[in-house]
TORKOL-4160 file (C-alpha; in steps of 0.2 Angstrom, whole numbers, padded with zeros to 4 digits, m for minus):
440
<pt num="1" X="m1340" Y="m0214" Z="m0435"/>
<pt num="2" X="m1330" Y="m0228" Z="m0427"/>
<pt num="3" X="m1340" Y="m0236" Z="m0413"/>
<pt num="4" X="m1332" Y="m0240" Z="m0395"/>
<pt num="5" X="m1334" Y="m0258" Z="m0398"/>
<pt num="6" X="m1321" Y="m0257" Z="m0412"/>
<pt num="7" X="m1308" Y="m0250" Z="m0399"/>
<pt num="8" X="m1312" Y="m0263" Z="m0386"/>
<pt num="9" X="m1310" Y="m0278" Z="m0399"/>
<pt num="10" X="m1294" Y="m0270" Z="m0405"/>
<pt num="11" X="m1287" Y="m0268" Z="m0387"/>
<pt num="12" X="m1292" Y="m0286" Z="m0383"/>
<pt num="13" X="m1284" Y="m0293" Z="m0399"/>
<pt num="14" X="m1268" Y="m0283" Z="m0395"/>
<pt num="15" X="m1267" Y="m0289" Z="m0377"/>
<pt num="16" X="m1271" Y="m0307" Z="m0382"/>
<pt num="17" X="m1257" Y="m0307" Z="m0396"/>
<pt num="18" X="m1244" Y="m0298" Z="m0386"/>
<pt num="19" X="m1248" Y="m0303" Z="m0368"/>
<pt num="20" X="m1231" Y="m0311" Z="m0364"/>
<pt num="21" X="m1222" Y="m0296" Z="m0370"/>
<pt num="22" X="m1233" Y="m0284" Z="m0360"/>
<pt num="23" X="m1232" Y="m0294" Z="m0344"/>
<pt num="24" X="m1213" Y="m0295" Z="m0347"/>
<pt num="25" X="m1212" Y="m0276" Z="m0349"/>
<pt num="26" X="m1222" Y="m0274" Z="m0333"/>
<pt num="27" X="m1211" Y="m0286" Z="m0323"/>
<pt num="28" X="m1195" Y="m0277" Z="m0329"/>
<pt num="29" X="m1202" Y="m0260" Z="m0325"/>
<pt num="30" X="m1206" Y="m0266" Z="m0307"/>
<pt num="31" X="m1189" Y="m0274" Z="m0305"/>
<pt num="32" X="m1180" Y="m0258" Z="m0312"/>
<pt num="33" X="m1191" Y="m0248" Z="m0300"/>
<pt num="34" X="m1186" Y="m0259" Z="m0285"/>
<pt num="35" X="m1168" Y="m0259" Z="m0289"/>
<pt num="36" X="m1167" Y="m0240" Z="m0292"/>
<pt num="37" X="m1176" Y="m0237" Z="m0275"/>
<pt num="38" X="m1164" Y="m0249" Z="m0266"/>
<pt num="39" X="m1149" Y="m0240" Z="m0275"/>
<pt num="40" X="m1156" Y="m0223" Z="m0270"/>
<pt num="41" X="m1159" Y="m0228" Z="m0252"/>
<pt num="42" X="m1141" Y="m0235" Z="m0251"/>
<pt num="43" X="m1134" Y="m0219" Z="m0259"/>
<pt num="44" X="m1144" Y="m0208" Z="m0247"/>
<pt num="45" X="m1137" Y="m0217" Z="m0232"/>
<pt num="46" X="m1119" Y="m0213" Z="m0237"/>
<pt num="47" X="m1111" Y="m0198" Z="m0230"/>
<pt num="48" X="m1100" Y="m0186" Z="m0239"/>
<pt num="49" X="m1091" Y="m0174" Z="m0228"/>
<pt num="50" X="m1081" Y="m0160" Z="m0236"/>
<pt num="51" X="m1070" Y="m0154" Z="m0222"/>
<pt num="52" X="m1059" Y="m0138" Z="m0221"/>
<pt num="53" X="m1044" Y="m0137" Z="m0211"/>
<pt num="54" X="m1030" Y="m0124" Z="m0208"/>
<pt num="55" X="m1012" Y="m0129" Z="m0212"/>
<pt num="56" X="m1000" Y="m0134" Z="m0225"/>
<pt num="57" X="m0995" Y="m0152" Z="m0225"/>
<pt num="58" X="m0985" Y="m0164" Z="m0236"/>
<pt num="59" X="m0989" Y="m0182" Z="m0238"/>
<pt num="60" X="m0977" Y="m0187" Z="m0225"/>
<pt num="61" X="m0983" Y="m0175" Z="m0211"/>
<pt num="62" X="m1002" Y="m0176" Z="m0213"/>
<pt num="63" X="m1011" Y="m0172" Z="m0196"/>
<pt num="64" X="m1013" Y="m0187" Z="m0185"/>
<pt num="65" X="m1032" Y="m0185" Z="m0185"/>
<pt num="66" X="m1031" Y="m0190" Z="m0203"/>
<pt num="67" X="m1017" Y="m0203" Z="m0203"/>
<pt num="68" X="m1025" Y="m0212" Z="m0188"/>
<pt num="69" X="m1040" Y="m0216" Z="m0199"/>
<pt num="70" X="m1030" Y="m0223" Z="m0213"/>
<pt num="71" X="m1017" Y="m0234" Z="m0204"/>
<pt num="72" X="m1009" Y="m0239" Z="m0188"/>
<pt num="73" X="m0992" Y="m0239" Z="m0180"/>
<pt num="74" X="m0983" Y="m0253" Z="m0172"/>
<pt num="75" X="m0990" Y="m0246" Z="m0156"/>
<pt num="76" X="m1003" Y="m0234" Z="m0151"/>
<pt num="77" X="m1006" Y="m0222" Z="m0136"/>
<pt num="78" X="m1021" Y="m0223" Z="m0125"/>
<pt num="79" X="m1029" Y="m0207" Z="m0117"/>
<pt num="80" X="m1016" Y="m0207" Z="m0103"/>
<pt num="81" X="m1001" Y="m0208" Z="m0115"/>
<pt num="82" X="m0998" Y="m0226" Z="m0111"/>
<pt num="83" X="m0991" Y="m0237" Z="m0125"/>
<pt num="84" X="m1003" Y="m0251" Z="m0131"/>
<pt num="85" X="m1001" Y="m0264" Z="m0144"/>
<pt num="86" X="m1007" Y="m0260" Z="m0162"/>
<pt num="87" X="m0998" Y="m0268" Z="m0177"/>
<pt num="88" X="m0986" Y="m0276" Z="m0165"/>
<pt num="89" X="m0992" Y="m0287" Z="m0151"/>
<pt num="90" X="m0977" Y="m0286" Z="m0140"/>
<pt num="91" X="m0960" Y="m0278" Z="m0139"/>
<pt num="92" X="m0944" Y="m0278" Z="m0129"/>
<pt num="93" X="m0927" Y="m0270" Z="m0126"/>
<pt num="94" X="m0913" Y="m0283" Z="m0121"/>
<pt num="95" X="m0900" Y="m0269" Z="m0118"/>
<pt num="96" X="m0909" Y="m0255" Z="m0109"/>
<pt num="97" X="m0917" Y="m0245" Z="m0122"/>
<pt num="98" X="m0904" Y="m0246" Z="m0136"/>
<pt num="99" X="m0911" Y="m0261" Z="m0146"/>
<pt num="100" X="m0930" Y="m0263" Z="m0148"/>
<pt num="101" X="m0938" Y="m0279" Z="m0155"/>
<pt num="102" X="m0956" Y="m0279" Z="m0161"/>
<pt num="103" X="m0967" Y="m0294" Z="m0164"/>
<pt num="104" X="m0980" Y="m0291" Z="m0178"/>
<pt num="105" X="m0998" Y="m0298" Z="m0175"/>
<pt num="106" X="m1001" Y="m0312" Z="m0187"/>
<pt num="107" X="m1019" Y="m0306" Z="m0190"/>
<pt num="108" X="m1015" Y="m0289" Z="m0197"/>
<pt num="109" X="m1019" Y="m0286" Z="m0216"/>
<pt num="110" X="m1016" Y="m0271" Z="m0227"/>
<pt num="111" X="m1031" Y="m0263" Z="m0236"/>
<pt num="112" X="m1027" Y="m0273" Z="m0252"/>
<pt num="113" X="m1029" Y="m0289" Z="m0242"/>
<pt num="114" X="m1011" Y="m0293" Z="m0241"/>
<pt num="115" X="m1004" Y="m0299" Z="m0224"/>
<pt num="116" X="m0994" Y="m0286" Z="m0214"/>
<pt num="117" X="m0976" Y="m0292" Z="m0213"/>
<pt num="118" X="m0960" Y="m0284" Z="m0207"/>
<pt num="119" X="m0955" Y="m0281" Z="m0224"/>
<pt num="120" X="m0969" Y="m0269" Z="m0227"/>
<pt num="121" X="m0966" Y="m0259" Z="m0211"/>
<pt num="122" X="m0958" Y="m0242" Z="m0216"/>
<pt num="123" X="m0950" Y="m0231" Z="m0204"/>
<pt num="124" X="m0935" Y="m0220" Z="m0208"/>
<pt num="125" X="m0923" Y="m0214" Z="m0194"/>
<pt num="126" X="m0906" Y="m0206" Z="m0197"/>
<pt num="127" X="m0899" Y="m0213" Z="m0181"/>
<pt num="128" X="m0905" Y="m0231" Z="m0181"/>
<pt num="129" X="m0903" Y="m0246" Z="m0192"/>
<pt num="130" X="m0917" Y="m0258" Z="m0195"/>
<pt num="131" X="m0916" Y="m0277" Z="m0196"/>
<pt num="132" X="m0930" Y="m0290" Z="m0202"/>
<pt num="133" X="m0924" Y="m0307" Z="m0197"/>
<pt num="134" X="m0941" Y="m0315" Z="m0201"/>
<pt num="135" X="m0959" Y="m0309" Z="m0207"/>
<pt num="136" X="m0965" Y="m0306" Z="m0189"/>
<pt num="137" X="m0950" Y="m0298" Z="m0182"/>
<pt num="138" X="m0943" Y="m0280" Z="m0184"/>
<pt num="139" X="m0928" Y="m0274" Z="m0175"/>
<pt num="140" X="m0922" Y="m0256" Z="m0172"/>
<pt num="141" X="m0904" Y="m0253" Z="m0167"/>
<pt num="142" X="m0902" Y="m0235" Z="m0160"/>
<pt num="143" X="m0886" Y="m0226" Z="m0159"/>
<pt num="144" X="m0891" Y="m0220" Z="m0141"/>
<pt num="145" X="m0902" Y="m0226" Z="m0127"/>
<pt num="146" X="m0920" Y="m0220" Z="m0130"/>
<pt num="147" X="m0934" Y="m0225" Z="m0118"/>
<pt num="148" X="m0948" Y="m0217" Z="m0127"/>
<pt num="149" X="m0945" Y="m0226" Z="m0144"/>
<pt num="150" X="m0961" Y="m0236" Z="m0143"/>
<pt num="151" X="m0970" Y="m0220" Z="m0143"/>
<pt num="152" X="m0961" Y="m0214" Z="m0159"/>
<pt num="153" X="m0967" Y="m0230" Z="m0169"/>
<pt num="154" X="m0985" Y="m0226" Z="m0164"/>
<pt num="155" X="m0985" Y="m0215" Z="m0179"/>
<pt num="156" X="m0995" Y="m0224" Z="m0193"/>
<pt num="157" X="m0985" Y="m0233" Z="m0206"/>
<pt num="158" X="m0990" Y="m0235" Z="m0224"/>
<pt num="159" X="m0986" Y="m0244" Z="m0240"/>
<pt num="160" X="m0984" Y="m0235" Z="m0256"/>
<pt num="161" X="m0999" Y="m0224" Z="m0260"/>
<pt num="162" X="m1004" Y="m0222" Z="m0242"/>
<pt num="163" X="m1010" Y="m0239" Z="m0241"/>
<pt num="164" X="m1013" Y="m0243" Z="m0223"/>
<pt num="165" X="m1023" Y="m0255" Z="m0211"/>
<pt num="166" X="m1036" Y="m0243" Z="m0205"/>
<pt num="167" X="m1055" Y="m0242" Z="m0209"/>
<pt num="168" X="m1053" Y="m0227" Z="m0221"/>
<pt num="169" X="m1044" Y="m0229" Z="m0238"/>
<pt num="170" X="m1036" Y="m0215" Z="m0248"/>
<pt num="171" X="m1043" Y="m0215" Z="m0265"/>
<pt num="172" X="m1038" Y="m0198" Z="m0271"/>
<pt num="173" X="m1024" Y="m0185" Z="m0267"/>
<pt num="174" X="m1022" Y="m0168" Z="m0275"/>
<pt num="175" X="m1005" Y="m0160" Z="m0273"/>
<pt num="176" X="m1000" Y="m0142" Z="m0277"/>
<pt num="177" X="m0981" Y="m0139" Z="m0276"/>
<pt num="178" X="m0975" Y="m0150" Z="m0262"/>
<pt num="179" X="m0991" Y="m0148" Z="m0252"/>
<pt num="180" X="m1007" Y="m0158" Z="m0251"/>
<pt num="181" X="m1022" Y="m0147" Z="m0257"/>
<pt num="182" X="m1035" Y="m0161" Z="m0254"/>
<pt num="183" X="m1036" Y="m0179" Z="m0249"/>
<pt num="184" X="m1051" Y="m0191" Z="m0251"/>
<pt num="185" X="m1055" Y="m0205" Z="m0240"/>
<pt num="186" X="m1068" Y="m0219" Z="m0242"/>
<pt num="187" X="m1073" Y="m0232" Z="m0229"/>
<pt num="188" X="m1081" Y="m0250" Z="m0233"/>
<pt num="189" X="m1099" Y="m0242" Z="m0233"/>
<pt num="190" X="m1093" Y="m0230" Z="m0247"/>
<pt num="191" X="m1094" Y="m0215" Z="m0235"/>
<pt num="192" X="m1082" Y="m0201" Z="m0240"/>
<pt num="193" X="m1072" Y="m0188" Z="m0231"/>
<pt num="194" X="m1064" Y="m0175" Z="m0242"/>
<pt num="195" X="m1051" Y="m0165" Z="m0232"/>
<pt num="196" X="m1046" Y="m0148" Z="m0240"/>
<pt num="197" X="m1032" Y="m0138" Z="m0233"/>
<pt num="198" X="m1031" Y="m0119" Z="m0232"/>
<pt num="199" X="m1017" Y="m0107" Z="m0226"/>
<pt num="200" X="m1027" Y="m0096" Z="m0214"/>
<pt num="201" X="m1043" Y="m0097" Z="m0204"/>
<pt num="202" X="m1050" Y="m0082" Z="m0215"/>
<pt num="203" X="m1047" Y="m0092" Z="m0231"/>
<pt num="204" X="m1055" Y="m0107" Z="m0223"/>
<pt num="205" X="m1070" Y="m0096" Z="m0218"/>
<pt num="206" X="m1072" Y="m0091" Z="m0236"/>
<pt num="207" X="m1071" Y="m0109" Z="m0242"/>
<pt num="208" X="m1086" Y="m0113" Z="m0230"/>
<pt num="209" X="m1095" Y="m0097" Z="m0236"/>
<pt num="210" X="m1093" Y="m0102" Z="m0255"/>
<pt num="211" X="m1099" Y="m0120" Z="m0251"/>
<pt num="212" X="m1082" Y="m0128" Z="m0255"/>
<pt num="213" X="m1083" Y="m0137" Z="m0238"/>
<pt num="214" X="m1098" Y="m0141" Z="m0226"/>
<pt num="215" X="m1088" Y="m0143" Z="m0210"/>
<pt num="216" X="m1073" Y="m0135" Z="m0202"/>
<pt num="217" X="m1061" Y="m0143" Z="m0189"/>
<pt num="218" X="m1049" Y="m0136" Z="m0177"/>
<pt num="219" X="m1054" Y="m0118" Z="m0178"/>
<pt num="220" X="m1047" Y="m0107" Z="m0165"/>
<pt num="221" X="m1057" Y="m0091" Z="m0167"/>
<pt num="222" X="m1076" Y="m0094" Z="m0167"/>
<pt num="223" X="m1079" Y="m0076" Z="m0167"/>
<pt num="224" X="m1078" Y="m0075" Z="m0186"/>
<pt num="225" X="m1094" Y="m0085" Z="m0187"/>
<pt num="226" X="m1104" Y="m0074" Z="m0175"/>
<pt num="227" X="m1121" Y="m0070" Z="m0182"/>
<pt num="228" X="m1120" Y="m0083" Z="m0196"/>
<pt num="229" X="m1137" Y="m0093" Z="m0198"/>
<pt num="230" X="m1139" Y="m0111" Z="m0200"/>
<pt num="231" X="m1122" Y="m0115" Z="m0191"/>
<pt num="232" X="m1119" Y="m0128" Z="m0178"/>
<pt num="233" X="m1103" Y="m0124" Z="m0167"/>
<pt num="234" X="m1096" Y="m0137" Z="m0156"/>
<pt num="235" X="m1082" Y="m0134" Z="m0144"/>
<pt num="236" X="m1069" Y="m0145" Z="m0136"/>
<pt num="237" X="m1054" Y="m0141" Z="m0125"/>
<pt num="238" X="m1038" Y="m0148" Z="m0133"/>
<pt num="239" X="m1028" Y="m0153" Z="m0118"/>
<pt num="240" X="m1014" Y="m0159" Z="m0129"/>
<pt num="241" X="m1011" Y="m0141" Z="m0134"/>
<pt num="242" X="m1005" Y="m0127" Z="m0123"/>
<pt num="243" X="m1005" Y="m0108" Z="m0126"/>
<pt num="244" X="m0989" Y="m0102" Z="m0119"/>
<pt num="245" X="m0977" Y="m0087" Z="m0119"/>
<pt num="246" X="m0959" Y="m0092" Z="m0123"/>
<pt num="247" X="m0946" Y="m0080" Z="m0117"/>
<pt num="248" X="m0929" Y="m0077" Z="m0125"/>
<pt num="249" X="m0918" Y="m0081" Z="m0110"/>
<pt num="250" X="m0903" Y="m0073" Z="m0119"/>
<pt num="251" X="m0911" Y="m0056" Z="m0120"/>
<pt num="252" X="m0903" Y="m0044" Z="m0108"/>
<pt num="253" X="m0919" Y="m0040" Z="m0100"/>
<pt num="254" X="m0928" Y="m0057" Z="m0100"/>
<pt num="255" X="m0912" Y="m0066" Z="m0094"/>
<pt num="256" X="m0917" Y="m0061" Z="m0077"/>
<pt num="257" X="m0927" Y="m0075" Z="m0069"/>
<pt num="258" X="m0936" Y="m0062" Z="m0057"/>
<pt num="259" X="m0943" Y="m0053" Z="m0071"/>
<pt num="260" X="m0949" Y="m0068" Z="m0080"/>
<pt num="261" X="m0958" Y="m0074" Z="m0064"/>
<pt num="262" X="m0965" Y="m0056" Z="m0062"/>
<pt num="263" X="m0972" Y="m0056" Z="m0079"/>
<pt num="264" X="m0980" Y="m0074" Z="m0075"/>
<pt num="265" X="m0988" Y="m0067" Z="m0060"/>
<pt num="266" X="m0994" Y="m0052" Z="m0069"/>
<pt num="267" X="m1005" Y="m0061" Z="m0081"/>
<pt num="268" X="m1024" Y="m0063" Z="m0076"/>
<pt num="269" X="m1025" Y="m0080" Z="m0084"/>
<pt num="270" X="m1043" Y="m0082" Z="m0079"/>
<pt num="271" X="m1048" Y="m0069" Z="m0091"/>
<pt num="272" X="m1039" Y="m0078" Z="m0105"/>
<pt num="273" X="m1048" Y="m0095" Z="m0103"/>
<pt num="274" X="m1056" Y="m0106" Z="m0090"/>
<pt num="275" X="m1045" Y="m0121" Z="m0096"/>
<pt num="276" X="m1029" Y="m0116" Z="m0086"/>
<pt num="277" X="m1013" Y="m0126" Z="m0087"/>
<pt num="278" X="m0998" Y="m0124" Z="m0076"/>
<pt num="279" X="m0986" Y="m0137" Z="m0084"/>
<pt num="280" X="m0978" Y="m0141" Z="m0101"/>
<pt num="281" X="m0985" Y="m0159" Z="m0100"/>
<pt num="282" X="m1003" Y="m0163" Z="m0103"/>
<pt num="283" X="m1014" Y="m0167" Z="m0088"/>
<pt num="284" X="m1019" Y="m0183" Z="m0096"/>
<pt num="285" X="m1001" Y="m0189" Z="m0096"/>
<pt num="286" X="m0995" Y="m0202" Z="m0083"/>
<pt num="287" X="m0981" Y="m0190" Z="m0079"/>
<pt num="288" X="m0991" Y="m0174" Z="m0076"/>
<pt num="289" X="m0986" Y="m0165" Z="m0060"/>
<pt num="290" X="m1001" Y="m0155" Z="m0053"/>
<pt num="291" X="m0990" Y="m0148" Z="m0039"/>
<pt num="292" X="m0979" Y="m0136" Z="m0048"/>
<pt num="293" X="m0980" Y="m0117" Z="m0045"/>
<pt num="294" X="m0996" Y="m0111" Z="m0052"/>
<pt num="295" X="m0992" Y="m0092" Z="m0054"/>
<pt num="296" X="m1009" Y="m0087" Z="m0050"/>
<pt num="297" X="m1013" Y="m0068" Z="m0054"/>
<pt num="298" X="m1004" Y="m0058" Z="m0040"/>
<pt num="299" X="m0999" Y="m0040" Z="m0045"/>
<pt num="300" X="m0992" Y="m0037" Z="m0028"/>
<pt num="301" X="m0980" Y="m0051" Z="m0029"/>
<pt num="302" X="m0976" Y="m0046" Z="m0047"/>
<pt num="303" X="m0971" Y="m0028" Z="m0042"/>
<pt num="304" X="m0961" Y="m0035" Z="m0027"/>
<pt num="305" X="m0950" Y="m0045" Z="m0040"/>
<pt num="306" X="m0948" Y="m0030" Z="m0051"/>
<pt num="307" X="m0943" Y="m0019" Z="m0037"/>
<pt num="308" X="m0928" Y="m0031" Z="m0033"/>
<pt num="309" X="m0921" Y="m0029" Z="m0051"/>
<pt num="310" X="m0907" Y="m0016" Z="m0055"/>
<pt num="311" X="m0915" Y="0001" Z="m0058"/>
<pt num="312" X="m0904" Y="0004" Z="m0073"/>
<pt num="313" X="m0910" Y="m0012" Z="m0081"/>
<pt num="314" X="m0928" Y="m0006" Z="m0079"/>
<pt num="315" X="m0926" Y="0012" Z="m0084"/>
<pt num="316" X="m0930" Y="0010" Z="m0102"/>
<pt num="317" X="m0936" Y="m0007" Z="m0101"/>
<pt num="318" X="m0949" Y="m0013" Z="m0114"/>
<pt num="319" X="m0955" Y="m0031" Z="m0120"/>
<pt num="320" X="m0959" Y="m0035" Z="m0138"/>
<pt num="321" X="m0972" Y="m0048" Z="m0137"/>
<pt num="322" X="m0974" Y="m0057" Z="m0154"/>
<pt num="323" X="m0989" Y="m0068" Z="m0158"/>
<pt num="324" X="m0998" Y="m0077" Z="m0172"/>
<pt num="325" X="m1013" Y="m0069" Z="m0179"/>
<pt num="326" X="m1027" Y="m0080" Z="m0171"/>
<pt num="327" X="m1019" Y="m0076" Z="m0154"/>
<pt num="328" X="m1018" Y="m0057" Z="m0156"/>
<pt num="329" X="m1033" Y="m0053" Z="m0145"/>
<pt num="330" X="m1025" Y="m0063" Z="m0131"/>
<pt num="331" X="m1008" Y="m0054" Z="m0133"/>
<pt num="332" X="m1017" Y="m0038" Z="m0132"/>
<pt num="333" X="m1025" Y="m0043" Z="m0115"/>
<pt num="334" X="m1008" Y="m0049" Z="m0109"/>
<pt num="335" X="m1000" Y="m0032" Z="m0114"/>
<pt num="336" X="m1012" Y="m0022" Z="m0104"/>
<pt num="337" X="m1008" Y="m0033" Z="m0089"/>
<pt num="338" X="m0989" Y="m0030" Z="m0091"/>
<pt num="339" X="m0992" Y="m0011" Z="m0094"/>
<pt num="340" X="m1001" Y="m0011" Z="m0077"/>
<pt num="341" X="m0985" Y="m0017" Z="m0069"/>
<pt num="342" X="m0975" Y="m0003" Z="m0077"/>
<pt num="343" X="m0967" Y="m0014" Z="m0091"/>
<pt num="344" X="m0970" Y="m0006" Z="m0108"/>
<pt num="345" X="m0976" Y="m0019" Z="m0120"/>
<pt num="346" X="m0976" Y="m0019" Z="m0139"/>
<pt num="347" X="m0987" Y="m0032" Z="m0148"/>
<pt num="348" X="m0982" Y="m0038" Z="m0165"/>
<pt num="349" X="m0989" Y="m0052" Z="m0176"/>
<pt num="350" X="m0979" Y="m0065" Z="m0185"/>
<pt num="351" X="m0985" Y="m0079" Z="m0197"/>
<pt num="352" X="m0973" Y="m0092" Z="m0188"/>
<pt num="353" X="m0959" Y="m0093" Z="m0176"/>
<pt num="354" X="m0949" Y="m0076" Z="m0178"/>
<pt num="355" X="m0930" Y="m0077" Z="m0180"/>
<pt num="356" X="m0929" Y="m0065" Z="m0166"/>
<pt num="357" X="m0940" Y="m0061" Z="m0151"/>
<pt num="358" X="m0941" Y="m0056" Z="m0133"/>
<pt num="359" X="m0957" Y="m0065" Z="m0129"/>
<pt num="360" X="m0967" Y="m0076" Z="m0141"/>
<pt num="361" X="m0985" Y="m0081" Z="m0138"/>
<pt num="362" X="m0990" Y="m0097" Z="m0147"/>
<pt num="363" X="m0999" Y="m0113" Z="m0147"/>
<pt num="364" X="m0988" Y="m0127" Z="m0141"/>
<pt num="365" X="m0991" Y="m0145" Z="m0146"/>
<pt num="366" X="m0986" Y="m0156" Z="m0131"/>
<pt num="367" X="m0977" Y="m0172" Z="m0136"/>
<pt num="368" X="m0987" Y="m0188" Z="m0132"/>
<pt num="369" X="m0972" Y="m0195" Z="m0122"/>
<pt num="370" X="m0966" Y="m0183" Z="m0108"/>
<pt num="371" X="m0949" Y="m0182" Z="m0116"/>
<pt num="372" X="m0946" Y="m0164" Z="m0121"/>
<pt num="373" X="m0928" Y="m0165" Z="m0124"/>
<pt num="374" X="m0929" Y="m0156" Z="m0141"/>
<pt num="375" X="m0938" Y="m0141" Z="m0133"/>
<pt num="376" X="m0928" Y="m0137" Z="m0117"/>
<pt num="377" X="m0911" Y="m0146" Z="m0118"/>
<pt num="378" X="m0896" Y="m0134" Z="m0120"/>
<pt num="379" X="m0889" Y="m0143" Z="m0135"/>
<pt num="380" X="m0904" Y="m0142" Z="m0146"/>
<pt num="381" X="m0900" Y="m0126" Z="m0155"/>
<pt num="382" X="m0914" Y="m0127" Z="m0168"/>
<pt num="383" X="m0928" Y="m0132" Z="m0158"/>
<pt num="384" X="m0925" Y="m0124" Z="m0141"/>
<pt num="385" X="m0932" Y="m0107" Z="m0146"/>
<pt num="386" X="m0930" Y="m0100" Z="m0128"/>
<pt num="387" X="m0911" Y="m0103" Z="m0129"/>
<pt num="388" X="m0913" Y="m0110" Z="m0112"/>
<pt num="389" X="m0898" Y="m0117" Z="m0103"/>
<pt num="390" X="m0900" Y="m0126" Z="m0086"/>
<pt num="391" X="m0888" Y="m0141" Z="m0081"/>
<pt num="392" X="m0901" Y="m0148" Z="m0069"/>
<pt num="393" X="m0914" Y="m0148" Z="m0083"/>
<pt num="394" X="m0902" Y="m0155" Z="m0095"/>
<pt num="395" X="m0898" Y="m0170" Z="m0083"/>
<pt num="396" X="m0916" Y="m0174" Z="m0080"/>
<pt num="397" X="m0920" Y="m0174" Z="m0098"/>
<pt num="398" X="m0905" Y="m0185" Z="m0101"/>
<pt num="399" X="m0910" Y="m0197" Z="m0087"/>
<pt num="400" X="m0929" Y="m0198" Z="m0093"/>
<pt num="401" X="m0923" Y="m0204" Z="m0110"/>
<pt num="402" X="m0913" Y="m0219" Z="m0103"/>
<pt num="403" X="m0925" Y="m0225" Z="m0089"/>
<pt num="404" X="m0934" Y="m0241" Z="m0095"/>
<pt num="405" X="m0944" Y="m0242" Z="m0078"/>
<pt num="406" X="m0959" Y="m0231" Z="m0079"/>
<pt num="407" X="m0959" Y="m0227" Z="m0060"/>
<pt num="408" X="m0942" Y="m0220" Z="m0062"/>
<pt num="409" X="m0946" Y="m0210" Z="m0077"/>
<pt num="410" X="m0961" Y="m0203" Z="m0069"/>
<pt num="411" X="m0951" Y="m0197" Z="m0054"/>
<pt num="412" X="m0939" Y="m0189" Z="m0066"/>
<pt num="413" X="m0952" Y="m0180" Z="m0076"/>
<pt num="414" X="m0961" Y="m0174" Z="m0060"/>
<pt num="415" X="m0944" Y="m0165" Z="m0055"/>
<pt num="416" X="m0942" Y="m0159" Z="m0073"/>
<pt num="417" X="m0958" Y="m0150" Z="m0072"/>
<pt num="418" X="m0956" Y="m0143" Z="m0055"/>
<pt num="419" X="m0939" Y="m0135" Z="m0059"/>
<pt num="420" X="m0943" Y="m0129" Z="m0076"/>
<pt num="421" X="m0959" Y="m0120" Z="m0070"/>
<pt num="422" X="m0949" Y="m0112" Z="m0056"/>
<pt num="423" X="m0936" Y="m0106" Z="m0068"/>
<pt num="424" X="m0949" Y="m0099" Z="m0080"/>
<pt num="425" X="m0942" Y="m0099" Z="m0097"/>
<pt num="426" X="m0960" Y="m0100" Z="m0102"/>
<pt num="427" X="m0977" Y="m0096" Z="m0095"/>
<pt num="428" X="m0990" Y="m0110" Z="m0098"/>
<pt num="429" X="m1007" Y="m0101" Z="m0099"/>
<pt num="430" X="m1021" Y="m0112" Z="m0105"/>
<pt num="431" X="m1027" Y="m0126" Z="m0116"/>
<pt num="432" X="m1035" Y="m0119" Z="m0131"/>
<pt num="433" X="m1053" Y="m0122" Z="m0136"/>
<pt num="434" X="m1055" Y="m0129" Z="m0153"/>
<pt num="435" X="m1071" Y="m0127" Z="m0163"/>
<pt num="436" X="m1080" Y="m0138" Z="m0176"/>
<pt num="437" X="m1091" Y="m0128" Z="m0188"/>
<pt num="438" X="m1105" Y="m0137" Z="m0197"/>
<pt num="439" X="m1120" Y="m0133" Z="m0207"/>
<pt num="440" X="m1137" Y="m0137" Z="m0199"/>
């Protein structure tokens, strides 16, 4: 039997002979542990957001909420819609809105460390030529006077590969067909935002349920998450969007201004949302007119207006109200209001803007600048979906595009809102509440 003293002498001899190697191993082990702990701690502080969003986007029309993270435009807009410096520190127009000269800030750099120069600024306009006389100057020569042009170049500009000047850098993009399926952004702290796009809110909900994303943004209908556990629902009224009914003013029935006004009075808007709106321009805008006709719910006035219309016009009158899927519950409430006035209403659902309609309930993105020439001017056949024609409105929209003085422009757009709302080619209902869905 081997005595314990033998093992003690053996261990002592081993330690004495290999003590340097043993201490080195212990030191390396402790060092490895500390490095691993530091790496793990750093990794745990990084955030990885997998964000689901509804929509189909190409690389050249990604949502501003994403592109503003990646880059900057020559200018930017503050919360009141006023133009502020961004890549450009100053700008001017020597010939009353036809030529625009921008001076680039010298301290601006792309995400690869290269200095921002005029040669790297990429904007493409079919009705403008671009000149770059030196590295700090870029000149846009327009075919026509256009006062809102500094707002147009607030859209972020990028070099090849979506290389911008923002805090978040694009590291991966997946494209299916011509549309972006997902895009990954990383900041300097290695935090990640992975945006995944889906065609409908139902498909987005399924992606959340399957664990493909852990956050959803800009959800219109929160009811699809009713009863779900471990869900945080945050809401925010988006005052830059408006839910509105657009009337086809060439329709035999809805060409009558009195009927359009009657239908406006006949909607109980307070039942639709608390975030009422009365104008096509955001209340945050410097040009907003709070004094336009509000069309508060008034069935008596609505019926008076209907009574003044020709009897033969109303004999078999009905309105086909087309809407997008997420607004179907709203359309059904409006239909009940109109039925109560004696106007038969048929509700239909469309995935987009229908080629033909009498009334179309949709979500309208208000332009950041008050210029709404494309939406209401009689010459804009492709974008003026109401087919609205009004010489007074045309003149106001034309004037607003050529006035460099902001006080003059404001007066023009105050009048534009007053006369447009009075004529009622559309009913402006409310600002939609958008929801962000997150896991607890």
